[in-house]
N, CA, C and O of each residue as an XYZ file, in Angstrom:
996
protein
N     113.216     82.092    113.085
C     112.278     83.240    112.868
C     111.201     83.145    113.762
O     110.561     82.095    113.817
N     110.904     84.158    114.509
C     109.822     84.227    115.298
C     108.414     84.067    114.869
O     107.595     83.495    115.588
N     108.101     84.593    113.640
C     106.968     84.707    112.891
C     106.651     83.330    112.463
O     105.497     82.910    112.548
N     107.598     82.622    112.017
C     107.499     81.194    111.628
C     107.053     80.263    112.925
O     106.096     79.490    112.953
N     107.889     80.506    113.872
C     107.607     79.702    115.129
C     106.212     79.864    115.837
O     105.613     78.947    116.398
N     105.792     81.137    115.730
C     104.427     81.537    116.298
C     103.337     81.063    115.504
O     102.236     80.789    115.982
N     103.639     80.962    114.281
C     102.730     80.453    113.193
C     102.535     78.725    113.379
O     101.467     78.126    113.246
N     103.718     78.181    113.682
C     103.678     76.685    113.756
C     103.006     76.372    115.024
O     102.262     75.398    115.137
N     103.266     77.203    115.994
C     102.672     76.934    117.358
C     101.124     77.012    117.397
O     100.428     76.248    118.066
N     100.673     77.977    116.639
C      99.220     78.202    116.443
C      98.675     77.100    115.631
O      97.562     76.652    115.910
N      99.352     76.631    114.666
C      98.889     75.550    113.829
C      98.855     74.300    114.546
O      97.932     73.504    114.374
N      99.810     74.082    115.343
C      99.875     72.691    116.135
C      98.713     72.791    117.337
O      98.152     71.802    117.808
N      98.510     73.904    117.662
C      97.419     73.958    118.736
C      95.912     73.648    118.178
O      95.036     73.057    118.809
N      95.801     74.198    116.805
C      94.585     73.870    116.356
C      94.548     72.377    115.807
O      93.506     71.722    115.765
N      95.636     71.963    115.441
C      95.597     70.313    115.058
C      95.248     69.618    116.196
O      94.265     68.878    116.178
N      96.042     69.785    117.358
C      95.679     69.058    118.693
C      94.393     69.134    119.017
O      93.842     68.102    119.399
N      93.752     70.188    118.946
C      92.294     70.337    119.339
C      91.278     69.482    118.313
O      90.360     68.779    118.735
N      91.572     69.646    117.009
C      90.775     69.032    116.138
C      90.879     67.511    116.036
O      90.039     66.828    115.450
N      91.946     67.033    116.634
C      92.198     65.697    116.802
C      91.242     65.012    117.771
O      90.964     63.817    117.676
N      90.751     65.822    118.709
C      89.761     65.334    119.602
C      88.536     64.824    119.055
O      87.869     64.016    119.700
N      88.149     65.265    117.812
C      86.864     64.886    117.031
C      86.983     64.483    115.461
O      86.094     63.932    114.813
N      88.235     64.861    114.993
C      88.565     64.512    113.598
C      89.676     63.608    113.402
O      90.576     63.577    114.242
N      89.706     62.839    112.338
C      90.966     62.191    111.985
C      92.160     63.080    111.620
O      92.017     64.250    111.263
N      93.311     62.483    111.726
C      94.395     63.355    111.377
C      94.513     63.967    110.129
O      95.009     65.093    110.093
N      94.154     63.440    109.124
C      94.179     64.120    107.671
C      93.104     65.376    107.726
O      93.325     66.480    107.229
N      91.989     65.026    108.373
C      90.910     66.183    108.396
C      91.366     67.245    109.320
O      91.044     68.421    109.152
N      92.199     66.792    110.406
C      92.426     67.752    111.417
C      93.667     68.789    110.891
O      93.838     69.902    111.389
N      94.425     68.281    109.897
C      95.565     68.853    109.294
C      95.183     70.034    108.416
O      95.971     70.954    108.198
N      93.745     69.975    107.836
C      93.514     71.160    106.907
C      93.269     72.422    107.622
O      93.845     73.433    107.219
N      92.425     72.484    108.708
C      92.440     73.739    109.450
C      93.716     74.255    110.076
O      93.900     75.458    110.260
N      94.596     73.317    110.401
C      95.792     73.688    111.097
C      96.803     74.343    109.904
O      97.475     75.343    110.158
N      96.841     73.765    108.740
C      97.441     74.542    107.631
C      96.832     75.746    107.325
O      97.523     76.685    106.929
N      95.539     75.856    107.462
C      95.047     77.297    107.083
C      95.311     78.338    108.019
O      95.472     79.498    107.640
N      95.377     77.939    109.434
C      95.702     78.699    110.589
C      97.249     79.069    110.447
O      97.661     80.177    110.789
N      97.978     78.205    109.991
C      99.493     78.475    109.850
C      99.647     79.615    108.863
O     100.370     80.573    109.138
N      98.934     79.526    107.633
C      99.187     80.491    106.678
C      98.570     81.925    107.094
O      99.152     82.983    106.853
N      97.326     81.835    107.746
C      96.867     83.171    108.055
C      97.674     83.893    109.220
O      97.889     85.102    109.140
N      98.075     83.219    110.195
C      98.976     83.690    111.295
C     100.238     84.310    110.664
O     100.606     85.465    110.876
N     100.868     83.415    109.862
C     102.278     83.884    109.282
C     101.995     85.206    108.373
O     102.836     86.105    108.341
N     100.871     85.286    107.691
C     100.549     86.378    106.828
C     100.368     87.669    107.814
O     100.954     88.725    107.574
N      99.656     87.529    108.751
C      99.361     88.823    109.650
C     100.665     89.166    110.472
O     100.890     90.357    110.685
N     101.389     88.379    110.865
C     102.628     88.553    111.761
C     103.617     89.204    110.717
O     104.257     90.204    111.040
N     103.730     88.689    109.578
C     104.698     89.250    108.581
C     104.284     90.621    108.202
O     105.076     91.558    108.100
N     103.002     90.696    107.996
C     102.562     92.103    107.549
C     102.684     93.120    108.572
O     103.015     94.258    108.238
N     102.437     92.814    109.867
C     102.663     93.604    111.050
C     104.206     94.066    111.185
O     104.445     95.267    111.319
N     105.148     93.216    111.153
C     106.366     93.442    111.274
C     106.903     94.180    110.123
O     107.843     94.956    110.299
N     106.348     93.991    108.867
C     106.830     94.694    107.532
C     106.432     96.180    107.861
O     107.213     97.107    107.647
N     105.290     96.343    108.346
C     104.825     97.898    108.389
C     105.909     98.572    109.415
O     106.422     99.656    109.140
N     106.215     97.878    110.587
C     106.956     98.510    111.517
C     108.468     98.780    110.907
O     109.120     99.773    111.230
N     108.893     97.886    110.085
C     110.234     97.982    109.511
C     110.098     99.166    108.396
O     110.987    100.013    108.302
N     109.137     99.183    107.695
C     108.858    100.197    106.617
C     109.061    101.712    107.390
O     109.742    102.620    106.912
N     108.387    101.779    108.574
C     108.523    103.075    109.191
C     109.894    103.326    109.693
O     110.416    104.441    109.666
N     110.487    102.212    110.171
C     111.956    102.437    110.656
C     112.968    102.796    109.475
O     113.937    103.526    109.683
N     112.707    102.280    108.303
C     113.516    102.404    107.251
C     113.331    103.926    106.697
O     114.268    104.521    106.165
N     112.100    104.476    106.862
C     111.893    105.843    106.339
C     112.637    106.783    107.202
O     112.930    107.892    106.755
N     112.970    106.430    108.412
C     114.013    107.380    109.270
C     115.359    107.503    108.697
O     116.143    108.395    109.021
N     115.598    106.615    107.866
C     117.073    106.744    107.161
C     117.233    107.839    106.413
O     118.297    108.459    106.428
N     116.146    108.223    105.634
C     116.356    109.055    104.484
C     116.702    110.444    105.092
O     117.649    111.069    104.614
N     116.037    110.917    106.042
C     116.292    112.414    106.558
C     117.624    112.383    107.261
O     118.225    113.455    107.328
N     118.188    111.288    107.807
C     119.563    111.199    108.335
C     120.597    111.393    107.082
O     121.479    112.251    107.070
N     120.384    110.597    106.186
C     121.273    110.643    104.966
C     121.144    112.112    104.344
O     122.154    112.674    103.919
N     120.148    112.600    104.305
C     119.933    114.000    103.709
C     120.612    115.010    104.436
O     121.009    116.026    103.865
N     120.792    114.797    105.759
C     121.444    115.676    106.742
C     122.966    115.230    106.781
O     123.718    115.870    107.516
N     123.434    114.239    106.083
C     124.724    113.736    106.008
C     125.059    113.136    107.429
O     126.216    113.195    107.847
N     124.163    112.624    108.090
C     124.550    112.004    109.318
C     124.569    110.474    109.113
O     123.720    109.698    109.551
N     125.730    110.131    108.335
C     125.895    108.640    107.916
C     126.174    107.883    109.108
O     125.589    106.803    109.183
N     126.889    108.186    110.000
C     127.206    107.332    111.207
C     125.884    106.966    112.138
O     125.712    105.894    112.718
N     125.003    108.089    112.145
C     123.672    107.874    112.785
C     122.863    106.889    112.052
O     122.262    105.987    112.636
N     122.840    107.071    110.617
C     122.018    106.043    109.817
C     122.434    104.756    109.997
O     121.560    103.908    110.175
N     123.890    104.339    109.988
C     124.316    103.203    110.204
C     123.983    102.610    111.599
O     123.612    101.443    111.728
N     124.124    103.414    112.570
C     123.778    102.960    113.973
C     122.194    102.438    114.008
O     121.851    101.387    114.548
N     121.334    103.322    113.366
C     120.015    103.095    113.432
C     119.726    101.754    112.416
O     118.707    101.115    112.681
N     120.435    101.358    111.444
C     120.216    100.158    110.788
C     120.641     99.004    111.640
O     119.977     97.967    111.618
N     121.679     99.115    112.372
C     122.122     98.117    113.293
C     121.156     97.902    114.230
O     120.944     96.756    114.628
N     120.504     98.885    114.665
C     119.526     98.670    115.865
C     118.331     98.149    115.238
O     117.689     97.390    115.964
N     117.872     98.350    114.106
C     116.799     97.802    113.452
C     117.055     96.174    113.268
O     116.177     95.346    113.507
N     118.213     95.882    112.868
C     118.670     94.420    112.702
C     118.544     93.760    113.993
O     117.969     92.678    114.107
N     119.150     94.483    115.119
C     119.153     93.671    116.503
C     117.768     93.494    116.909
O     117.463     92.441    117.468
N     116.836     94.447    116.686
C     115.474     94.458    117.405
C     114.682     93.485    116.512
O     113.930     92.735    117.133
N     114.707     93.358    115.223
C     113.741     92.591    114.357
C     114.427     91.547    113.444
O     113.816     90.946    112.561
N     115.672     91.382    113.704
C     116.329     90.386    112.794
C     115.784     88.853    113.149
O     115.810     88.026    112.238
N     115.365     88.522    114.265
C     114.792     87.147    114.693
C     113.335     87.269    114.372
O     112.701     86.225    114.519
N     112.655     88.340    113.957
C     111.304     88.221    113.508
C     111.166     87.980    112.070
O     110.535     87.012    111.646
N     111.791     88.913    111.239
C     111.427     88.989    109.927
C     112.455     88.202    109.013
O     113.647     88.499    109.101
N     112.037     87.198    108.129
C     112.735     86.471    107.138
C     113.447     87.469    106.287
O     112.898     88.491    105.875
N     114.843     87.101    106.005
C     115.641     87.941    105.138
C     115.972     89.467    105.555
O     116.511     90.274    104.797
N     115.570     89.730    106.860
C     115.897     91.252    107.150
C     117.436     91.528    107.197
O     117.900     92.642    106.955
N     118.162     90.492    107.510
C     119.607     90.661    107.474
C     120.061     91.272    106.192
O     120.709     92.313    106.083
N     119.617     90.454    105.187
C     120.024     90.899    103.844
C     119.547     92.302    103.311
O     120.198     93.022    102.555
N     118.193     92.593    103.877
C     117.714     94.011    103.527
C     118.631     95.015    104.232
O     119.090     95.963    103.594
N     118.886     94.853    105.410
C     119.718     95.802    106.317
C     121.099     95.828    105.457
O     121.585     96.923    105.171
N     121.667     94.742    105.086
C     122.966     94.756    104.447
C     122.833     95.487    103.169
O     123.789     96.220    102.914
N     121.811     95.458    102.252
C     121.671     96.330    101.184
C     121.611     97.640    101.504
O     122.268     98.418    100.811
N     120.919     98.087    102.471
C     120.772     99.512    102.952
C     122.054    100.008    103.345
O     122.317    101.183    103.087
N     122.940     99.244    103.965
C     124.356     99.564    104.339
C     125.128     99.717    103.042
O     125.914    100.647    102.862
N     124.878     98.778    102.151
C     125.654     98.833    100.829
C     125.385    100.182    100.142
O     126.299    100.817     99.616
N     124.154    100.592    100.157
C     123.587    101.728     99.375
C     124.198    103.071    100.049
O     124.419    104.047     99.332
N     124.445    103.101    101.330
C     125.067    104.128    101.965
C     126.629    104.153    101.551
O     127.177    105.222    101.283
N     127.275    102.994    101.516
C     128.666    102.998    100.971
C     128.754    103.364     99.443
O     129.752    103.879     98.938
N     127.646    103.055     98.785
C     127.589    103.290     97.386
C     127.384    104.844     97.227
O     128.005    105.429     96.340
N     126.606    105.466     97.986
C     126.383    106.884     97.892
C     127.720    107.776     98.336
O     127.847    108.949     97.984
N     128.627    107.127     99.094
C     129.658    107.658     99.436
C     130.946    107.370     98.471
O     132.099    107.764     98.643
N     130.439    106.590     97.432
C     131.346    106.234     96.465
C     132.514    105.158     96.908
O     133.569    105.028     96.286
N     132.213    104.527     97.898
C     133.062    103.368     98.438
C     132.742    102.108     97.705
O     132.132    101.246     98.337
N     133.057    101.884     96.502
C     132.604    100.752     95.768
C     132.933     99.341     96.244
O     132.144     98.399     96.164
N     134.136     99.277     96.734
C     134.639     97.988     97.262
C     133.975     97.594     98.537
O     133.837     96.410     98.845
N     133.553     98.607     99.294
C     132.711     98.215    100.472
C     131.349     97.898    100.197
O     130.715     97.022    100.787
N     130.895     98.660     99.247
C     129.416     98.456     98.958
C     129.067     97.210     98.363
O     128.018     96.624     98.630
N     129.998     96.757     97.494
C     129.573     95.511     96.524
C     129.236     94.222     97.449
O     128.163     93.684     97.175
N     129.878     93.730     98.351
C     129.607     92.621     99.012
C     128.342     92.790     99.858
O     127.604     91.817    100.007
N     128.088     93.812    100.345
C     126.782     94.182    101.116
C     125.697     94.295    100.160
O     124.600     93.872    100.526
N     125.804     94.766     99.057
C     124.665     94.822     98.044
C     124.533     93.396     97.485
O     123.400     92.951     97.299
N     125.549     92.696     97.221
C     125.228     91.171     97.011
C     124.557     90.378     97.987
O     123.883     89.402     97.656
N     124.707     90.755     99.220
C     123.967     89.941    100.310
C     122.684     90.285    100.246
O     121.903     89.385    100.554
N     122.137     91.502     99.885
C     120.837     92.024     99.932
C     120.112     92.163     98.504
O     119.217     92.995     98.353
N     120.479     91.421     97.590
C     120.197     91.723     96.190
C     118.799     91.052     95.956
O     118.081     91.490     95.058
N     118.382     89.974     96.759
C     117.173     89.096     96.385
C     115.834     90.155     96.306
O     115.440     90.850     97.242
N     115.330     90.099     95.144
C     114.269     90.906     94.849
C     114.279     92.563     94.941
O     113.332     93.335     95.089
N     115.540     92.795     94.814
C     115.955     94.298     95.264
C     116.559     94.969     93.940
O     117.771     95.012     93.727
N     115.679     95.442     93.153
C     116.436     95.856     91.799
C     117.231     97.135     91.930
O     117.926     97.516     90.988
N     117.155     97.838     93.104
C     118.041     98.996     93.270
C     119.489     98.398     93.441
O     120.465     98.709     92.759
N     119.458     97.544     94.405
C     120.782     96.852     94.820
C     121.432     96.339     93.532
O     122.602     96.631     93.287
N     120.711     95.587     92.711
C     121.254     94.790     91.438
C     121.759     95.887     90.606
O     122.862     95.785     90.070
N     121.003     96.967     90.457
C     121.415     98.179     89.574
C     122.803     98.792     89.931
O     123.628     99.141     89.086
N     122.966     98.882     91.294
C     124.156     99.449     91.854
C     125.369     98.499     91.593
O     126.477     98.893     91.229
N     124.983     97.062     91.849
C     126.070     96.183     91.501
C     126.512     96.147     90.050
O     127.678     95.869     89.770
N     125.687     96.399     89.202
C     125.939     96.422     87.758
C     126.750     97.643     87.565
O     127.664     97.530     86.747
N     126.608     98.764     88.137
C     127.248    100.061     87.898
C     128.689     99.834     88.585
O     129.706    100.238     88.021
N     128.728     99.262     89.654
C     129.978     98.974     90.231
C     130.978     98.236     89.320
O     132.132     98.614     89.117
N     130.417     97.171     88.812
C     131.072     96.271     87.735
C     131.520     97.113     86.631
O     132.710     97.156     86.320
N     130.614     97.787     86.021
C     130.908     98.802     85.025
C     132.066     99.841     85.220
O     132.830    100.164     84.311
N     132.113    100.297     86.414
C     132.956    101.324     86.811
C     134.398    100.628     86.896
O     135.382    101.306     86.603
N     134.545     99.309     87.285
C     135.597     98.708     87.421
C     136.170     98.029     86.117
O     137.150     97.284     86.121
N     135.458     98.367     85.035
C     135.847     97.833     83.716
C     135.321     96.504     83.307
O     135.621     96.042     82.206
N     134.484     95.812     84.209
C     133.981     94.513     83.791
C     132.591     94.711     83.193
O     131.553     94.461     83.807
N     132.650     95.153     82.016
C     131.392     95.569     81.320
C     130.492     94.496     81.019
O     129.286     94.702     81.151
N     130.925     93.332     80.618
C     130.128     92.265     80.327
C     129.160     91.636     81.548
O     127.995     91.251     81.451
N     130.044     91.660     82.745
C     129.288     91.385     83.987
C     128.257     92.439     84.209
O     127.137     92.098     84.589
N     128.538     93.650     84.008
C     127.694     94.874     84.192
C     126.332     94.635     83.284
O     125.212     94.764     83.780
N     126.527     94.310     82.043
C     125.411     94.023     81.296
C     124.458     92.930     81.743
O     123.235     93.047     81.668
N     125.046     91.927     82.184
C     124.332     90.816     82.811
C     123.404     91.196     84.076
O     122.264     90.785     84.291
N     124.175     92.082     84.862
C     123.399     92.483     86.028
C     122.219     93.458     85.696
O     121.176     93.442     86.350
N     122.430     94.273     84.690
C     121.347     95.181     84.189
C     120.157     94.404     83.755
O     119.020     94.835     83.946
N     120.414     93.185     83.136
C     119.212     92.418     82.688
C     118.719     91.811     83.898
O     117.494     91.723     83.987
N     119.443     91.362     84.876
C     118.873     90.852     86.061
C     118.155     91.875     86.865
O     117.278     91.403     87.589
N     118.303     93.065     86.909
C     117.692     93.971     87.554
C     116.292     94.235     86.851
O     115.254     94.435     87.482
N     116.386     94.213     85.536
C     115.095     94.267     84.785
C     114.254     93.141     85.018
O     113.041     93.335     85.090
N     114.690     92.064     85.138
C     113.904     90.846     85.507
C     113.313     90.875     86.739
O     112.202     90.362     86.874
N     113.979     91.491     87.834
C     113.667     91.553     89.157
C     112.332     92.450     89.227
O     111.411     92.138     89.981
N     112.288     93.500     88.457
C     111.329     94.589     88.332
C     111.075     95.152     87.013
O     111.676     96.157     86.631
N     110.166     94.516     86.262
C     110.141     94.964     84.799
C     109.335     96.120     84.577
O     109.138     96.540     83.436
N     108.792     96.734     85.730
C     107.920     98.018     85.625
C     108.525     99.156     86.281
O     107.813    100.112     86.589
N     109.818     99.154     86.538
C     110.664    100.232     87.115
C     111.377    101.008     85.977
O     112.413    100.569     85.476
N     110.824    102.127     85.593
C     111.667    102.841     84.353
C     113.069    103.168     84.574
O     113.874    103.106     83.645
N     113.430    103.538     85.837
C     114.830    103.881     86.121
C     115.735    102.790     85.693
O     116.845    103.127     85.281
N     115.413    101.473     85.731
C     116.353    100.430     85.513
C     116.739    100.703     83.993
O     117.916    100.748     83.637
N     115.796    100.860     83.223
C     116.118    101.090     81.747
C     116.741    102.526     81.540
O     117.594    102.694     80.667
N     116.370    103.420     82.238
C     117.245    104.711     81.974
C     118.534    104.516     82.213
O     119.301    104.994     81.377
N     119.051    103.876     83.230
C     120.325    103.743     83.583
C     120.943    102.677     82.559
O     121.972    102.930     81.932
N     120.374    101.688     82.452
C     120.931    100.626     81.490
C     121.160    101.260     79.975
O     122.244    101.227     79.394
N     120.054    101.792     79.487
C     120.211    102.288     78.225
C     121.083    103.411     78.136
O     121.710    103.513     77.081
N     121.270    104.333     79.073
C     122.308    105.349     79.069
C     123.519    104.792     79.071
O     124.345    105.299     78.313
N     123.888    103.757     79.812
C     125.189    103.144     79.936
C     125.558    102.614     78.542
O     126.582    102.946     77.946
N     124.581    101.713     78.050
C     124.943    101.258     76.797
C     125.201    102.213     75.618
O     126.009    102.007     74.712
N     124.411    103.275     75.754
C     124.661    104.300     74.633
C     125.998    105.026     74.740
O     126.667    105.378     73.769
N     126.335    105.222     76.080
C     127.799    105.774     76.282
C     128.934    104.841     75.777
O     130.007    105.269     75.352
N     128.592    103.483     75.866
C     129.533    102.551     75.527
C     129.631    102.338     73.975
O     130.473    101.603     73.459
N     128.586    103.131     73.206
C     128.573    102.886     71.813
C     127.759    101.599     71.392
O     127.850    101.140     70.253
N     126.982    101.059     72.340
C     126.186     99.997     71.967
C     124.668    100.360     71.831
O     123.807    100.030     72.647
N     124.459    101.088     70.681
C     123.079    101.561     70.291
C     122.163    100.402     70.029
O     121.072    100.325     70.596
N     122.574     99.534     69.210
C     121.741     98.270     68.971
C     121.146     97.747     70.260
O     119.934     97.648     70.452
N     122.098     97.417     71.141
C     121.700     96.744     72.396
C     120.805     97.713     73.274
O     119.944     97.268     74.033
N     121.041     98.955     73.134
C     120.217    100.038     73.923
C     118.793    100.024     73.360
O     117.825    100.111     74.115
N     118.665     99.913     72.027
C     117.279     99.794     71.375
C     116.607     98.492     71.731
O     115.403     98.478     71.985
N     117.299     97.458     71.756
C     116.808     96.131     72.302
C     116.247     96.182     73.744
O     115.187     95.642     74.059
N     117.020     96.855     74.574
C     116.676     97.050     76.031
C     115.355     97.851     76.068
O     114.462     97.552     76.861
N     115.253     98.836     75.228
C     114.062     99.723     75.206
C     112.960     99.117     74.626
O     111.870     99.440     75.098
N     112.981     98.173     73.557
C     111.921     97.391     73.164
C     111.381     96.528     74.155
O     110.159     96.378     74.196
N     112.168     95.902     75.011
C     111.815     95.348     76.181
C     110.994     96.038     77.225
O     110.097     95.491     77.866
N     111.403     97.374     77.351
C     110.834     98.272     78.392
C     109.365     98.697     77.734
O     108.344     98.804     78.414
N     109.424     98.905     76.401
C     108.032     99.307     75.785
C     107.139     98.205     76.114
O     106.015     98.490     76.527
N     107.487     96.968     75.986
C     106.444     95.843     76.123
C     105.945     95.849     77.633
O     104.774     95.699     77.982
N     107.099     96.061     78.513
C     106.607     96.081     80.047
C     105.762     97.428     80.402
O     104.740     97.385     81.086
N     106.233     98.474     79.931
C     105.683     99.773     80.220
C     105.212    100.620     78.995
O     105.747    101.701     78.746
N     104.246    100.131     78.271
C     103.996    100.799     77.017
C     103.534    102.231     77.019
O     103.573    102.917     75.998
N     103.080    102.692     78.216
C     102.539    103.960     78.315
C     103.427    105.050     79.034
O     103.133    106.235     79.190
N     104.680    104.343     79.476
C     105.590    105.439     80.235
C     106.329    106.328     79.322
O     107.026    106.002     78.361
N     106.057    107.544     79.790
C     106.597    108.835     78.918
C     108.094    108.801     78.942
O     108.678    109.026     77.882
N     108.815    108.536     80.071
C     110.223    108.597     80.115
C     110.780    107.522     79.024
O     111.670    107.832     78.232
N     110.200    106.277     79.050
C     110.711    105.296     78.013
C     110.417    105.743     76.653
O     111.264    105.576     75.776
N     109.227    106.328     76.381
C     109.002    106.834     75.046
C     109.982    107.807     74.571
O     110.505    107.705     73.461
N     110.275    108.879     75.507
C     111.216    109.904     75.105
C     112.541    109.360     74.959
O     113.204    109.709     73.983
N     112.980    108.615     75.734
C     114.297    107.837     75.624
C     114.454    107.072     74.409
O     115.501    107.118     73.763
N     113.472    106.377     74.072
C     113.437    105.651     72.671
C     113.571    106.547     71.613
O     114.379    106.297     70.719
N     112.847    107.620     71.591
C     112.919    108.710     70.497
C     114.375    109.088     70.418
O     114.951    109.055     69.331
N     115.025    109.465     71.579
C     116.338    110.018     71.602
C     117.377    108.972     70.938
O     118.105    109.271     69.991
N     117.349    107.849     71.491
C     118.245    106.716     70.939
C     117.982    106.474     69.494
O     118.919    106.345     68.706
N     116.829    106.413     69.150
C     116.480    106.020     67.703
C     116.813    106.985     66.839
O     117.070    106.671     65.676
N     116.867    108.306     67.251
C     117.169    109.463     66.330
C     118.808    109.757     66.667
O     119.305    110.814     66.279
N     119.495    108.911     67.299
C     120.939    109.064     67.410
C     121.432    110.275     68.072
O     122.558    110.732     67.877
N     120.409    110.866     68.992
C     120.682    112.035     69.743
C     121.293    111.654     71.133
O     121.161    110.521     71.594
N     121.992    112.691     71.803
C     122.624    112.449     73.034
C     121.576    112.734     74.079
O     120.781    113.670     74.158
N     121.802    111.540     74.976
C     120.825    111.431     76.093
C     121.074    112.526     77.059
O     122.247    112.709     77.386
N     120.153    113.283     77.568
C     120.144    114.383     78.446
C     119.703    113.821     79.729
O     118.494    113.640     79.873
N     120.512    113.516     80.689
C     120.150    112.778     81.923
C     119.455    113.963     82.961
O     118.808    113.664     83.965
N     119.667    115.070     82.605
C     119.180    116.184     83.529
C     117.652    116.160     83.403
O     116.945    116.792     84.188
N     117.138    115.395     82.369
C     115.630    115.381     82.190
C     115.107    114.181     82.969
O     113.895    114.018     83.115
N     115.912    113.428     83.417
C     115.460    112.216     84.312
C     115.029    112.552     85.645
O     115.438    113.618     86.106
N     114.216    111.770     86.398
C     113.932    111.972     87.744
C     115.073    112.054     88.582
O     116.127    111.516     88.241
N     114.937    112.808     89.867
C     116.117    112.977     90.849
C     116.578    111.640     91.315
O     117.725    111.580     91.760
N     115.894    110.620     91.282
C     116.493    109.355     91.661
C     117.664    108.838     90.858
O     118.339    107.919     91.323
N     117.940    109.352     89.716
C     119.087    109.172     88.904
C     120.470    109.299     89.735
O     121.443    108.557     89.602
N     120.354    110.373     90.600
C     121.613    110.659     91.361
C     121.776    109.577     92.375
O     122.891    109.373     92.855
N     120.778    108.896     92.722
C     121.027    107.745     93.546
C     122.052    106.675     93.127
O     122.718    106.023     93.932
N     122.109    106.565     91.864
C     122.990    105.595     91.133
C     124.092    106.312     90.461
O     124.924    105.637     89.855
N     124.192    107.487     90.491
C     125.373    108.148     90.026
C     125.675    109.338     90.891
O     125.495    110.493     90.504
N     126.169    108.997     92.152
C     126.664    110.013     93.203
C     127.458    110.940     92.803
O     127.373    112.072     93.279
N     128.439    110.590     91.782
C     129.319    111.481     91.271
C     128.969    112.526     90.429
O     129.680    113.515     90.248
N     127.792    112.314     89.861
C     126.985    113.457     89.086
C     126.483    114.379     90.110
O     126.639    115.593     89.978
N     125.883    113.865     91.129
C     125.232    114.684     92.268
C     126.375    115.651     92.908
O     126.232    116.817     93.276
N     127.475    114.897     92.938
C     128.612    115.696     93.697
C     129.118    116.919     92.740
O     129.533    117.979     93.207
N     129.035    116.652     91.401
C     129.470    117.629     90.501
C     128.415    118.831     90.437
O     128.771    120.004     90.326
N     127.120    118.430     90.515
C     126.012    119.475     90.649
C     126.245    120.281     91.773
O     126.196    121.507     91.679
N     126.526    119.634     92.966
C     126.750    120.438     94.244
C     127.981    121.382     94.001
O     127.915    122.572     94.306
N     128.898    120.928     93.549
C     130.129    121.828     93.200
C     129.919    122.864     92.406
O     130.437    123.952     92.655
N     129.153    122.670     91.373
C     128.821    123.692     90.292
C     127.942    124.768     90.993
O     128.163    125.970     90.848
N     126.975    124.294     91.730
C     126.056    125.353     92.396
C     126.900    126.080     93.568
O     126.608    127.218     93.937
N     127.884    125.401     94.084
C     128.549    126.286     95.124
C     129.481    127.357     94.540
O     129.725    128.439     95.073
N     129.958    126.919     93.394
C     130.801    127.968     92.552
C     129.920    129.140     92.107
O     130.278    130.317     92.133
N     128.852    128.734     91.739
C     127.807    129.759     91.193
C     127.368    130.669     92.336
O     127.391    131.893     92.207
N     126.999    130.110     93.371
C     126.632    130.897     94.653
C     127.758    131.942     95.104
O     127.593    133.117     95.432
N     128.955    131.199     95.034
C     130.220    132.075     95.472
C     130.390    133.183     94.535
O     130.694    134.293     94.973
N     130.196    132.955     93.100
C     130.412    134.126     92.232
C     129.418    135.137     92.512
O     129.681    136.339     92.510
N     128.160    134.604     92.777
C     127.031    135.692     93.077
C     127.204    136.534     94.118
O     126.749    137.678     94.114
N     127.963    135.963     95.214
C     128.279    136.700     96.351
C     129.445    137.668     96.366
O     129.631    138.531     97.223
N     130.215    137.414     95.297
C     131.495    138.272     95.182
C     130.991    139.734     94.695
O     130.063    139.878     93.899
N     131.735    140.819     95.287
C     131.322    142.157     94.817
C     131.632    142.307     93.218
O     132.654    141.919     92.653
N     130.591    142.915     92.667
C     130.824    143.110     91.040
C     131.323    144.405     90.888
O     131.014    145.345     91.620
N     132.152    144.466     89.871
C     132.841    145.806     89.364
C     131.610    146.737     89.013
O     130.575    146.258     88.549
N     131.749    147.909     89.225
C     130.780    148.994     88.935
C     131.321    149.859     87.794
O     132.481    150.269     87.745
N     130.428    150.084     86.933
C     130.706    150.831     85.647
C     129.846    152.023     85.532
O     128.687    151.962     85.943
N     130.319    153.110     85.003
C     129.610    154.248     84.856
C     130.290    155.396     85.333
O     131.450    155.242     85.716
N     129.717    156.638     85.381
C     130.424    157.960     85.701
C     131.030    157.932     86.953
O     132.048    158.616     87.053
N     130.593    157.197     88.119
C     131.266    157.302     89.309
C     132.545    156.445     89.349
O     133.427    156.697     90.170
N     132.645    155.488     88.515
C     133.946    154.728     88.573
C     135.014    155.260     87.748
O     136.193    154.930     87.871
N     134.558    156.108     86.887
C     135.431    156.779     86.014
C     136.657    157.470     86.633
O     136.409    158.023     87.705
N     137.766    157.551     86.252
C     138.841    158.365     86.930
C     138.671    159.735     86.636
O     138.307    160.128     85.527
N     138.957    160.584     87.733
C     138.788    162.092     87.551
C     139.843    162.658     86.841
O     140.981    162.200     86.948
N     139.546    163.738     86.030
C     140.444    164.499     85.164
C     141.063    165.733     85.924
O     141.845    166.486     85.345
């Protein structure tokens, strides 16, 4: 990792200079300080560059330019993979998300696993893949892992609780919501979801944020198909009723 190597080089240079008038133990203190500061600023700089590069993926996916999105991710990995620690896993997770959105579960799973570290979205997708494959116990474990990775992300609990409710596990759903209310006591989505489950009502996922469809692409596909049919019906010529359409006598 170039960030680490450059930080070590700066630290050694400071250590060597301080050895001219300080003892080794004393010279090590500013060297360690320089290492930390250098690594922080280098990592921050590369992270900002990567954040800008990753933002370019969204419009490509929205335009359904999947191949271009993959090419861009490969380019990011080639250019910055030796600079940023764990970048390879981050790119793998992004690739896995693209496969996931295309409902290629078998292709997505190993890539998501590779980039799951501190990535709640990747872990949530992993849980849902296991659930779709029928391995529900493994899915429940992964839902809990996603919550541990980011306890203040309401979408984790929206997905988790909805799946538990659909599986008839209302008690477990209420347990998860109790945990969510501790982590996010003022979140309106969590409050509304808790009232729904507690009152034994059906969860209406259409009230959830649009990011719901990131984890349920099949629902997004159904929505698009429904809108397409509605638009097609609206464009069809409608039968006219009244005096003009009546048969002549």
